C-alpha positions in Angstrom: -0.2 0.2 -0.2 2.8 2.5 0.8 4.4 2.1 -2.7 0.9 2.2 -4.4 0.4 5.8 -3.1 3.5 7.2 -4.8 2.5 5.7 -8.0 -1.3 7.0 -7.9 0.7 10.0 -7.1 2.8 10.2 -10.2 0.4 8.9 -12.3 -2.0 12.0 -11.3 0.5 14.7 -11.8 1.5 13.1 -15.3 -2.4 13.4 -16.1 -2.5 16.9 -15.0 0.2 18.4 -16.8 -0.6 16.6 -20.1 -4.1 17.6 -19.9 -2.7 20.9 -19.7 -0.8 20.6 -22.5 -3.8 19.3 -24.6 -5.6 22.5 -24.9 -2.3 24.0 -27.0 -2.5 23.5 -30.7 0.3 21.1 -32.0 1.9 21.8 -35.2 3.7 19.6 -37.2 5.8 20.7 -40.3 7.4 18.8 -43.3 10.0 19.9 -45.7 10.5 17.8 -48.9 12.5 18.1 -52.2 9.9 16.6 -54.7 12.5 16.3 -57.9 14.4 12.6 -57.6 17.6 14.0 -59.1 18.9 17.7 -58.2 21.0 19.1 -61.1 23.1 22.0 -61.4 21.2 25.0 -63.5 17.7 22.9 -63.2 15.3 23.5 -60.8 14.2 22.0 -57.5 11.0 22.0 -56.0 10.5 22.3 -52.5 7.0 22.1 -50.6 6.5 22.7 -47.1 3.4 21.1 -45.5 2.2 22.2 -42.0 -0.3 19.9 -40.4 -2.4 21.3 -37.5 -3.2 18.5 -35.4 -5.4 19.6 -32.5 -9.2 18.5 -33.1 -10.5 22.2 -32.2 -7.8 25.1 -32.0 -6.9 26.7 -34.7 -3.0 27.9 -34.9 -2.7 31.9 -35.4 -0.1 33.8 -37.0 1.6 30.9 -38.2 5.3 32.0 -40.2 7.6 30.1 -42.1 11.3 31.1 -42.2 13.7 29.2 -44.1 17.4 30.4 -45.5 19.0 30.1 -48.8 21.9 31.5 -49.9 22.0 33.8 -52.7 25.1 33.2 -54.1 24.3 29.3 -54.1 20.7 29.1 -55.2 18.4 31.4 -57.7 15.1 31.7 -56.7 12.5 31.3 -59.6 9.3 31.4 -57.9 7.4 31.9 -54.3 9.4 33.0 -51.5 11.4 31.5 -48.4 9.3 32.9 -46.0 5.0 32.4 -45.6 2.5 33.6 -43.2 -0.6 32.7 -42.7 -3.1 34.4 -40.0 -5.3 31.4 -39.1 -4.6 27.4 -39.6 -7.9 26.1 -38.7 -8.3 22.5 -36.3 -7.4 19.2 -37.9 -6.2 20.9 -41.4 -3.0 21.4 -43.3 -1.5 24.3 -46.0 1.2 23.9 -48.2 3.7 26.1 -49.7 5.7 26.1 -52.6 9.4 27.1 -53.5 11.2 27.0 -56.7 15.0 26.9 -56.4 17.9 27.1 -59.1 21.1 25.7 -57.8 23.8 27.7 -59.1 26.4 25.3 -57.2 27.3 21.1 -57.8 28.4 18.9 -55.0 27.0 17.9 -51.7 24.4 20.4 -50.1 22.6 20.1 -46.5 19.0 21.1 -46.9 18.4 22.4 -43.4 15.2 22.5 -41.6 12.7 25.3 -41.6 11.6 27.6 -38.8 8.1 28.0 -38.0 6.2 30.1 -35.5 2.9 30.1 -34.6 0.7 31.5 -31.6 -1.4 28.7 -29.5 -5.1 29.4 -29.0 -5.6 32.1 -26.6 -2.0 32.6 -25.5 0.0 35.1 -26.5 3.2 33.5 -26.5 4.6 32.4 -29.4 5.6 29.0 -29.8 8.5 28.0 -32.3 9.4 24.8 -34.0 11.8 22.9 -36.8 10.7 21.4 -40.1 11.7 18.2 -41.0 15.3 18.4 -42.9 15.8 16.6 -45.8 19.6 16.8 -45.1 22.1 16.2 -47.3 21.6 15.7 -51.1 24.2 16.0 -54.5 23.3 18.4 -56.6 25.0 17.0 -59.9 26.8 18.6 -62.6 24.7 20.3 -65.6 27.1 17.7 -67.6 25.8 14.9 -65.9 22.0 16.2 -66.6 23.1 16.3 -70.6 24.4 12.5 -70.4 21.7 11.6 -69.0 18.4 13.1 -69.7 19.3 14.9 -73.2 18.6 13.7 -76.9 21.2 11.5 -78.3 19.8 12.5 -81.5 23.3 13.8 -83.4 25.3 11.1 -82.0 22.9 8.3 -83.3 21.9 10.2 -87.2 25.9 9.8 -87.7 25.8 6.3 -86.1 23.4 5.5 -89.0 25.3 6.9 -91.6 28.6 5.6 -91.0 26.5 1.9 -90.8 25.2 2.7 -94.2 28.5 3.7 -95.9 30.3 0.6 -94.0 27.3 -1.1 -95.7 27.9 0.5 -99.0 31.4 -0.3 -99.2 31.2 -3.9 -98.2 28.4 -4.8 -100.9 30.6 -2.7 -103.7 33.3 -5.9 -102.9 30.7 -8.5 -102.3 31.4 -8.7 -99.0 27.7 -9.2 -97.5 
C-alpha cells in the first residue's frame, strides 16, 4: 500500500500536466524536395506542409522562414518565408518554393523554422520542420549525359553504318 500511493500520485501529476498541454495547438511541419535528381542550373521544387493536429483549436499567426544563400541558389518562384493568419483545427496548408542551384556537390538542406500562437496564448511557440538532409547536386554535364537527346550521335552512327554497308556490298563481301 505504501508503494502504490507514490505511484498513484505520479500518475495523477502526469495526467494533470498532459491535460494542460492538450489545450495547446500542436503543429507538425514537413519540408520535402520533390525532385528525384537535383542538377545544377535546373529547377528544384521544395514543398512545405504544415499540419494542425488539434481537434478544436486553430493555430494563429503562423510564420514559416527558410534560408538559402543567394550565391548558391537563384529564386525562381515563391518566397522562402510565408505567413498564415489562421490554420484551422485538423487541417493542413502547403507552400511551394522553386529554386535553381548555382553550385554542384553535396549540399545540406536544413530545416525551416516556424513560429505560431496556440489558441488564446499570447506567447509564440517555435518549432523546426523536418530536414531533407544531405543531397548531391549533380553537374549540368551529368544532366546532359543522362537526359538530353542523343539524336545527333544516333544519326552519325546510322550514316557510318550505311557507308560501311555500301562499301562492303560493292566488293560483294556481304
